[in-house]
C-alpha positions as a printed NumPy array, in Angstrom:
array([[ 101.483, -221.136,    9.352],
       [ 103.654, -218.265,   10.588],
       [ 101.902, -215.865,    8.188],
       [  98.506, -216.752,    9.564],
       [  99.688, -216.206,   13.155],
       [ 101.188, -212.879,   12.184],
       [  97.927, -211.764,   10.522],
       [  95.922, -212.837,   13.588],
       [  98.321, -210.971,   15.876],
       [  98.051, -207.78 ,   13.791],
       [  94.246, -208.049,   13.781],
       [  94.197, -208.564,   17.565],
       [  96.438, -205.531,   18.161],
       [  94.373, -203.354,   15.802],
       [  91.108, -204.471,   17.457],
       [  92.518, -203.794,   20.914],
       [  93.702, -200.339,   19.802],
       [  90.309, -199.506,   18.262],
       [  88.379, -200.619,   21.353],
       [  90.707, -198.704,   23.657],
       [  90.359, -195.473,   21.657],
       [  86.563, -195.839,   21.501],
       [  86.4  , -196.426,   25.238],
       [  88.577, -193.36 ,   25.95 ],
       [  86.461, -191.132,   23.684],
       [  83.193, -192.283,   25.282],
       [  84.601, -191.771,   28.804],
       [  85.758, -188.272,   27.886],
       [  82.335, -187.335,   26.471],
       [  80.6  , -188.61 ,   29.641],
       [  82.883, -186.479,   31.787],
       [  82.194, -183.396,   29.662],
       [  78.423, -183.873,   29.89 ],
       [  78.589, -184.481,   33.628],
       [  80.753, -181.447,   34.355],
       [  78.749, -179.18 ,   32.022],
       [  75.509, -180.017,   33.81 ],
       [  76.903, -179.512,   37.308],
       [  78.76 , -176.291,   36.478],
       [  75.676, -174.72 ,   34.922],
       [  73.653, -175.402,   38.059],
       [  76.242, -174.162,   40.565],
       [  77.673, -171.175,   38.705],
       [  77.057, -167.684,   40.009],
       [  76.687, -164.48 ,   38.077],
       [  79.226, -161.7  ,   38.063],
       [  76.953, -159.404,   40.047],
       [  76.519, -162.072,   42.742],
       [  80.282, -162.47 ,   42.989],
       [  80.789, -158.699,   43.15 ],
       [  78.187, -158.327,   45.911],
       [  79.81 , -161.134,   47.905],
       [  83.223, -159.495,   47.567],
       [  81.799, -156.078,   48.482],
       [  80.187, -157.492,   51.643],
       [  83.405, -159.26 ,   52.609],
       [  85.445, -156.062,   52.202],
       [  82.882, -154.024,   54.162],
       [  82.877, -156.569,   56.98 ],
       [  86.672, -156.607,   57.092],
       [  87.073, -152.816,   57.076],
       [  84.193, -151.925,   59.441],
       [  86.367, -152.079,   62.604],
       [  88.997, -149.917,   60.92 ],
       [  86.412, -147.347,   59.864],
       [  85.035, -147.07 ,   63.405],
       [  88.572, -146.721,   64.789],
       [  89.297, -143.932,   62.292],
       [  86.119, -142.135,   63.361],
       [  87.17 , -142.428,   67.021],
       [  90.622, -141.045,   66.194],
       [  89.118, -138.156,   64.242],
       [  86.959, -137.271,   67.258],
       [  90.043, -137.384,   69.499],
       [  91.952, -135.093,   67.105],
       [  89.094, -132.594,   67.126],
       [  88.994, -132.697,   70.931],
       [  92.769, -132.238,   71.13 ],
       [  92.6  , -129.364,   68.656],
       [  90.032, -127.531,   70.752],
       [  92.051, -128.226,   73.931],
       [  95.268, -126.885,   72.379],
       [  93.521, -123.589,   71.524],
       [  92.82 , -123.13 ,   75.228],
       [  96.527, -123.27 ,   76.144],
       [  98.287, -119.916,   76.246],
       [ 101.509, -119.221,   74.388],
       [ 104.728, -118.887,   76.406],
       [ 107.438, -116.36 ,   75.737],
       [ 111.173, -117.067,   75.711],
       [ 111.613, -115.974,   79.338],
       [ 109.633, -118.975,   80.601],
       [ 111.891, -121.553,   78.919],
       [ 114.169, -123.751,   81.01 ],
       [ 117.665, -124.647,   79.763],
       [ 118.697, -128.284,   79.932],
       [ 122.177, -129.793,   80.142],
       [ 122.28 , -131.025,   76.539],
       [ 121.247, -127.65 ,   75.128],
       [ 117.558, -128.4  ,   74.518],
       [ 114.895, -126.14 ,   75.913],
       [ 111.433, -126.973,   77.218],
       [ 108.512, -124.829,   78.233],
       [ 107.712, -124.406,   81.894],
       [ 104.096, -125.461,   81.615],
       [ 101.69 , -125.616,   84.502],
       [  99.865, -128.959,   84.888],
       [  96.436, -129.095,   83.289],
       [  93.604, -130.807,   85.099],
       [  93.037, -134.258,   83.658],
       [  89.597, -135.048,   82.31 ],
       [  88.041, -138.449,   82.336],
       [  88.571, -140.242,   79.02 ],
       [  85.804, -142.793,   79.526],
       [  83.601, -143.104,   76.484],
       [  79.922, -143.654,   76.765]])
């Protein structure tokens, strides 16, 4: 009798193992089919991704580009204003206590810096 029980136990374990492996394989195949179908429908092409990234970068850098343009205009204005100033000779310099010198410059009329 113990041999028959042992044979039945081995058959039960082998059957359980076979059913478990079959179930795992079928579940894995279902997941692969399900994910393959959904990824094919929702995937985007490389050119779509590149255009999205390009638009995002342009949107992020647009304020910086306009600020750079404003600064370039200010530099040009300052450059033309500095050409209007006259050069001073050494006799118009003022000596300071710490040994530095500064130019004795007459005040320039301030212009309105309001942008339109």
